A tleap script that builds the chain and sets N, CA, C and O, in Angstrom:
source leaprc.protein.ff14SB
mol = sequence {
  NMET ASP SER LYS PRO THR LEU PRO VAL GLN
  MET PHE ASN ASP LYS VAL ARG VAL MET ASN
  GLN SER MET ALA LYS ASN LEU VAL LEU THR
  ALA GLN GLU ALA ARG ASN LEU HIE ALA GLU
  ILE PHE SER LEU LEU ALA ASN ILE SER GLU
  LEU GLN THR LYS PRO GLN ALA ASP VAL GLU
  VAL THR GLU ILE SER MET ASP GLY GLY SER
  PHE CLYS
}
set mol.1.N position { 2.833 2.431 10.679 }
set mol.1.CA position { 2.937 2.981 9.334 }
set mol.1.C position { 1.561 3.504 8.919 }
set mol.1.O position { 0.551 2.837 9.144 }
set mol.2.N position { 1.518 4.661 8.332 }
set mol.2.CA position { 0.268 5.289 7.905 }
set mol.2.C position { -0.175 4.671 6.587 }
set mol.2.O position { 0.599 4.627 5.631 }
set mol.3.N position { -1.428 4.189 6.530 }
set mol.3.CA position { -1.907 3.533 5.315 }
set mol.3.C position { -2.745 4.468 4.445 }
set mol.3.O position { -3.327 4.029 3.453 }
set mol.4.N position { -2.814 5.735 4.800 }
set mol.4.CA position { -3.574 6.706 4.009 }
set mol.4.C position { -2.854 6.958 2.687 }
set mol.4.O position { -1.648 7.203 2.678 }
set mol.5.N position { -3.592 6.899 1.553 }
set mol.5.CA position { -2.938 7.138 0.259 }
set mol.5.C position { -2.338 8.542 0.182 }
set mol.5.O position { -2.903 9.497 0.716 }
set mol.6.N position { -1.212 8.654 -0.475 }
set mol.6.CA position { -0.574 9.950 -0.645 }
set mol.6.C position { -1.304 10.734 -1.727 }
set mol.6.O position { -2.097 10.170 -2.481 }
set mol.7.N position { -1.040 12.020 -1.801 }
set mol.7.CA position { -1.748 12.883 -2.746 }
set mol.7.C position { -1.585 12.431 -4.205 }
set mol.7.O position { -2.592 12.336 -4.906 }
set mol.8.N position { -0.377 12.149 -4.694 }
set mol.8.CA position { -0.274 11.706 -6.092 }
set mol.8.C position { -1.026 10.395 -6.354 }
set mol.8.O position { -1.651 10.235 -7.402 }
set mol.9.N position { -0.966 9.473 -5.415 }
set mol.9.CA position { -1.674 8.204 -5.570 }
set mol.9.C position { -3.177 8.434 -5.535 }
set mol.9.O position { -3.915 7.844 -6.323 }
set mol.10.N position { -3.631 9.286 -4.628 }
set mol.10.CA position { -5.064 9.581 -4.529 }
set mol.10.C position { -5.569 10.279 -5.791 }
set mol.10.O position { -6.664 9.983 -6.270 }
set mol.11.N position { -4.779 11.200 -6.326 }
set mol.11.CA position { -5.179 11.890 -7.561 }
set mol.11.C position { -5.273 10.902 -8.721 }
set mol.11.O position { -6.197 10.982 -9.530 }
set mol.12.N position { -4.318 9.967 -8.807 }
set mol.12.CA position { -4.360 8.950 -9.852 }
set mol.12.C position { -5.591 8.065 -9.675 }
set mol.12.O position { -6.285 7.755 -10.643 }
set mol.13.N position { -5.853 7.667 -8.448 }
set mol.13.CA position { -7.026 6.847 -8.152 }
set mol.13.C position { -8.315 7.565 -8.563 }
set mol.13.O position { -9.212 6.952 -9.141 }
set mol.14.N position { -8.402 8.847 -8.269 }
set mol.14.CA position { -9.582 9.626 -8.647 }
set mol.14.C position { -9.745 9.679 -10.167 }
set mol.14.O position { -10.857 9.549 -10.679 }
set mol.15.N position { -8.634 9.869 -10.886 }
set mol.15.CA position { -8.704 9.921 -12.357 }
set mol.15.C position { -9.160 8.580 -12.929 }
set mol.15.O position { -9.940 8.543 -13.881 }
set mol.16.N position { -8.673 7.471 -12.346 }
set mol.16.CA position { -9.082 6.150 -12.822 }
set mol.16.C position { -10.560 5.917 -12.527 }
set mol.16.O position { -11.279 5.354 -13.353 }
set mol.17.N position { -11.015 6.349 -11.350 }
set mol.17.CA position { -12.428 6.195 -10.997 }
set mol.17.C position { -13.317 6.957 -11.977 }
set mol.17.O position { -14.324 6.427 -12.446 }
set mol.18.N position { -12.945 8.204 -12.288 }
set mol.18.CA position { -13.709 9.010 -13.242 }
set mol.18.C position { -13.677 8.361 -14.623 }
set mol.18.O position { -14.691 8.330 -15.321 }
set mol.19.N position { -12.522 7.845 -15.014 }
set mol.19.CA position { -12.403 7.181 -16.302 }
set mol.19.C position { -13.342 5.974 -16.368 }
set mol.19.O position { -14.027 5.765 -17.370 }
set mol.20.N position { -13.366 5.196 -15.310 }
set mol.20.CA position { -14.237 4.018 -15.278 }
set mol.20.C position { -15.713 4.397 -15.300 }
set mol.20.O position { -16.511 3.757 -15.985 }
set mol.21.N position { -16.075 5.432 -14.553 }
set mol.21.CA position { -17.474 5.857 -14.493 }
set mol.21.C position { -17.958 6.415 -15.827 }
set mol.21.O position { -19.126 6.259 -16.184 }
set mol.22.N position { -17.065 7.060 -16.557 }
set mol.22.CA position { -17.457 7.665 -17.829 }
set mol.22.C position { -17.216 6.723 -19.009 }
set mol.22.O position { -17.463 7.084 -20.160 }
set mol.23.N position { -16.729 5.506 -18.713 }
set mol.23.CA position { -16.444 4.506 -19.753 }
set mol.23.C position { -15.424 5.016 -20.777 }
set mol.23.O position { -15.440 4.604 -21.936 }
set mol.24.N position { -14.542 5.911 -20.337 }
set mol.24.CA position { -13.514 6.445 -21.222 }
set mol.24.C position { -12.496 5.352 -21.556 }
set mol.24.O position { -12.331 4.395 -20.800 }
set mol.25.N position { -11.831 5.503 -22.674 }
set mol.25.CA position { -10.843 4.518 -23.106 }
set mol.25.C position { -9.416 4.988 -22.869 }
set mol.25.O position { -8.472 4.216 -23.040 }
set mol.26.N position { -9.252 6.242 -22.479 }
set mol.26.CA position { -7.917 6.798 -22.259 }
set mol.26.C position { -7.857 7.509 -20.918 }
set mol.26.O position { -8.854 8.020 -20.407 }
set mol.27.N position { -6.658 7.521 -20.372 }
set mol.27.CA position { -6.382 8.271 -19.149 }
set mol.27.C position { -5.178 9.151 -19.442 }
set mol.27.O position { -4.136 8.657 -19.872 }
set mol.28.N position { -5.315 10.440 -19.213 }
set mol.28.CA position { -4.244 11.385 -19.521 }
set mol.28.C position { -3.712 11.978 -18.222 }
set mol.28.O position { -4.473 12.450 -17.377 }
set mol.29.N position { -2.401 11.944 -18.084 }
set mol.29.CA position { -1.726 12.592 -16.963 }
set mol.29.C position { -0.868 13.712 -17.516 }
set mol.29.O position { -0.243 13.565 -18.567 }
set mol.30.N position { -0.838 14.834 -16.807 }
set mol.30.CA position { 0.097 15.883 -17.191 }
set mol.30.C position { 1.509 15.394 -16.855 }
set mol.30.O position { 1.679 14.425 -16.115 }
set mol.31.N position { 2.500 16.065 -17.399 }
set mol.31.CA position { 3.882 15.690 -17.114 }
set mol.31.C position { 4.162 15.795 -15.617 }
set mol.31.O position { 4.856 14.946 -15.058 }
set mol.32.N position { 3.636 16.817 -14.970 }
set mol.32.CA position { 3.866 16.990 -13.535 }
set mol.32.C position { 3.185 15.889 -12.726 }
set mol.32.O position { 3.757 15.379 -11.763 }
set mol.33.N position { 1.965 15.522 -13.116 }
set mol.33.CA position { 1.270 14.432 -12.423 }
set mol.33.C position { 2.039 13.124 -12.577 }
set mol.33.O position { 2.161 12.354 -11.624 }
set mol.34.N position { 2.557 12.875 -13.779 }
set mol.34.CA position { 3.340 11.665 -14.021 }
set mol.34.C position { 4.618 11.669 -13.184 }
set mol.34.O position { 4.992 10.640 -12.620 }
set mol.35.N position { 5.288 12.819 -13.098 }
set mol.35.CA position { 6.506 12.922 -12.281 }
set mol.35.C position { 6.198 12.674 -10.809 }
set mol.35.O position { 6.919 11.942 -10.131 }
set mol.36.N position { 5.123 13.290 -10.318 }
set mol.36.CA position { 4.753 13.121 -8.910 }
set mol.36.C position { 4.403 11.664 -8.602 }
set mol.36.O position { 4.816 11.128 -7.574 }
set mol.37.N position { 3.647 11.030 -9.487 }
set mol.37.CA position { 3.271 9.631 -9.286 }
set mol.37.C position { 4.505 8.740 -9.336 }
set mol.37.O position { 4.643 7.825 -8.523 }
set mol.38.N position { 5.399 8.998 -10.278 }
set mol.38.CA position { 6.648 8.244 -10.385 }
set mol.38.C position { 7.469 8.368 -9.106 }
set mol.38.O position { 7.960 7.367 -8.584 }
set mol.39.N position { 7.620 9.580 -8.605 }
set mol.39.CA position { 8.402 9.807 -7.381 }
set mol.39.C position { 7.765 9.089 -6.193 }
set mol.39.O position { 8.467 8.511 -5.364 }
set mol.40.N position { 6.453 9.126 -6.113 }
set mol.40.CA position { 5.757 8.485 -4.999 }
set mol.40.C position { 5.875 6.963 -5.063 }
set mol.40.O position { 6.101 6.311 -4.043 }
set mol.41.N position { 5.724 6.404 -6.254 }
set mol.41.CA position { 5.876 4.952 -6.408 }
set mol.41.C position { 7.298 4.528 -6.065 }
set mol.41.O position { 7.494 3.521 -5.385 }
set mol.42.N position { 8.287 5.276 -6.523 }
set mol.42.CA position { 9.682 4.969 -6.213 }
set mol.42.C position { 9.926 5.021 -4.708 }
set mol.42.O position { 10.611 4.159 -4.158 }
set mol.43.N position { 9.366 6.032 -4.043 }
set mol.43.CA position { 9.518 6.167 -2.600 }
set mol.43.C position { 8.861 4.999 -1.862 }
set mol.43.O position { 9.436 4.468 -0.911 }
set mol.44.N position { 7.678 4.601 -2.285 }
set mol.44.CA position { 6.994 3.474 -1.663 }
set mol.44.C position { 7.779 2.176 -1.842 }
set mol.44.O position { 7.894 1.384 -0.906 }
set mol.45.N position { 8.316 1.957 -3.038 }
set mol.45.CA position { 9.109 0.755 -3.279 }
set mol.45.C position { 10.388 0.753 -2.434 }
set mol.45.O position { 10.800 -0.294 -1.935 }
set mol.46.N position { 11.006 1.905 -2.276 }
set mol.46.CA position { 12.202 2.001 -1.438 }
set mol.46.C position { 11.857 1.693 0.017 }
set mol.46.O position { 12.616 1.012 0.707 }
set mol.47.N position { 10.708 2.196 0.486 }
set mol.47.CA position { 10.283 1.912 1.860 }
set mol.47.C position { 10.005 0.428 2.056 }
set mol.47.O position { 10.378 -0.137 3.084 }
set mol.48.N position { 9.362 -0.207 1.097 }
set mol.48.CA position { 9.084 -1.642 1.189 }
set mol.48.C position { 10.385 -2.427 1.235 }
set mol.48.O position { 10.535 -3.347 2.039 }
set mol.49.N position { 11.324 -2.062 0.371 }
set mol.49.CA position { 12.617 -2.746 0.343 }
set mol.49.C position { 13.337 -2.602 1.677 }
set mol.49.O position { 13.913 -3.564 2.183 }
set mol.50.N position { 13.304 -1.409 2.240 }
set mol.50.CA position { 13.948 -1.165 3.530 }
set mol.50.C position { 13.291 -1.983 4.629 }
set mol.50.O position { 13.989 -2.550 5.470 }
set mol.51.N position { 11.980 -2.057 4.642 }
set mol.51.CA position { 11.268 -2.825 5.663 }
set mol.51.C position { 11.550 -4.320 5.538 }
set mol.51.O position { 11.607 -5.027 6.544 }
set mol.52.N position { 11.728 -4.804 4.311 }
set mol.52.CA position { 12.003 -6.223 4.108 }
set mol.52.C position { 13.401 -6.610 4.559 }
set mol.52.O position { 13.623 -7.759 4.942 }
set mol.53.N position { 14.345 -5.686 4.524 }
set mol.53.CA position { 15.717 -6.006 4.913 }
set mol.53.C position { 15.999 -5.691 6.376 }
set mol.53.O position { 17.021 -6.124 6.908 }
set mol.54.N position { 15.119 -4.949 7.034 }
set mol.54.CA position { 15.320 -4.574 8.429 }
set mol.54.C position { 14.990 -5.768 9.331 }
set mol.54.O position { 13.947 -6.398 9.156 }
set mol.55.N position { 15.864 -6.086 10.293 }
set mol.55.CA position { 15.556 -7.189 11.212 }
set mol.55.C position { 14.322 -6.869 12.056 }
set mol.55.O position { 14.106 -5.726 12.457 }
set mol.56.N position { 13.541 -7.871 12.308 }
set mol.56.CA position { 12.301 -7.711 13.072 }
set mol.56.C position { 12.574 -7.908 14.567 }
set mol.56.O position { 12.292 -8.977 15.109 }
set mol.57.N position { 13.116 -6.890 15.234 }
set mol.57.CA position { 13.462 -6.979 16.654 }
set mol.57.C position { 12.252 -6.766 17.549 }
set mol.57.O position { 12.276 -7.161 18.715 }
set mol.58.N position { 11.185 -6.146 17.028 }
set mol.58.CA position { 10.035 -5.809 17.855 }
set mol.58.C position { 8.960 -6.894 17.862 }
set mol.58.O position { 7.865 -6.664 18.374 }
set mol.59.N position { 9.248 -8.066 17.306 }
set mol.59.CA position { 8.257 -9.121 17.219 }
set mol.59.C position { 8.175 -9.842 18.559 }
set mol.59.O position { 9.180 -10.337 19.069 }
set mol.60.N position { 6.974 -9.897 19.125 }
set mol.60.CA position { 6.749 -10.579 20.392 }
set mol.60.C position { 6.016 -11.887 20.111 }
set mol.60.O position { 4.986 -11.897 19.438 }
set mol.61.N position { 6.556 -12.991 20.633 }
set mol.61.CA position { 5.963 -14.306 20.410 }
set mol.61.C position { 5.193 -14.706 21.654 }
set mol.61.O position { 5.728 -14.685 22.763 }
set mol.62.N position { 3.928 -15.072 21.463 }
set mol.62.CA position { 3.095 -15.549 22.559 }
set mol.62.C position { 2.727 -16.993 22.267 }
set mol.62.O position { 2.168 -17.298 21.213 }
set mol.63.N position { 3.039 -17.873 23.195 }
set mol.63.CA position { 2.759 -19.284 22.997 }
set mol.63.C position { 1.533 -19.670 23.813 }
set mol.63.O position { 1.448 -19.358 25.001 }
set mol.64.N position { 0.595 -20.340 23.182 }
set mol.64.CA position { -0.635 -20.776 23.832 }
set mol.64.C position { -0.733 -22.280 23.675 }
set mol.64.O position { -0.544 -22.817 22.583 }
set mol.65.N position { -1.031 -22.958 24.778 }
set mol.65.CA position { -1.158 -24.413 24.744 }
set mol.65.C position { -2.532 -24.798 25.274 }
set mol.65.O position { -2.967 -24.311 26.317 }
set mol.66.N position { -3.212 -25.683 24.538 }
set mol.66.CA position { -4.539 -26.165 24.971 }
set mol.66.C position { -4.515 -27.678 24.904 }
set mol.66.O position { -4.101 -28.255 23.898 }
set mol.67.N position { -4.966 -28.331 25.991 }
set mol.67.CA position { -4.961 -29.781 25.993 }
set mol.67.C position { -6.361 -30.379 25.833 }
set mol.67.O position { -6.484 -31.599 25.731 }
set mol.68.N position { -7.383 -29.590 25.809 }
set mol.68.CA position { -8.747 -30.085 25.603 }
set mol.68.C position { -9.448 -30.478 26.888 }
set mol.68.O position { -10.663 -30.674 26.883 }
set mol.69.N position { -8.736 -30.598 27.964 }
set mol.69.CA position { -9.361 -30.931 29.244 }
set mol.69.C position { -9.971 -32.316 29.242 }
set mol.69.O position { -9.466 -33.232 28.592 }
set mol.70.N position { -11.069 -32.462 29.980 }
set mol.70.CA position { -11.716 -33.772 30.068 }
set mol.70.C position { -13.073 -33.726 29.385 }
set mol.70.O position { -14.081 -34.084 29.994 }
set mol.71.N position { -13.114 -33.307 28.178 }
set mol.71.CA position { -14.351 -33.197 27.408 }
set mol.71.C position { -14.920 -34.581 27.105 }
set mol.71.O position { -14.205 -35.460 26.625 }
set mol.72.N position { -16.223 -34.772 27.391 }
set mol.72.CA position { -16.864 -36.070 27.124 }
set mol.72.C position { -18.046 -35.887 26.227 }
set mol.72.O position { -18.719 -36.860 25.886 }
savepdb mol mol.pdb
quit
């Protein structure tokens, strides 16, 4: 899974960073920015939900046993 932030999320992150650096008290999003961010958040939540319900068939279990040997 790609962990790179999507464009709407990155744009929101940039606006918050600028807001914090300038000590602003408000953050304004255009209607289009709000729609894009909403769609992206909804898509991410749907992907998380799908991953949580999908059976984990690709999980490989490796068992390691250590008895300590004859340490003195």
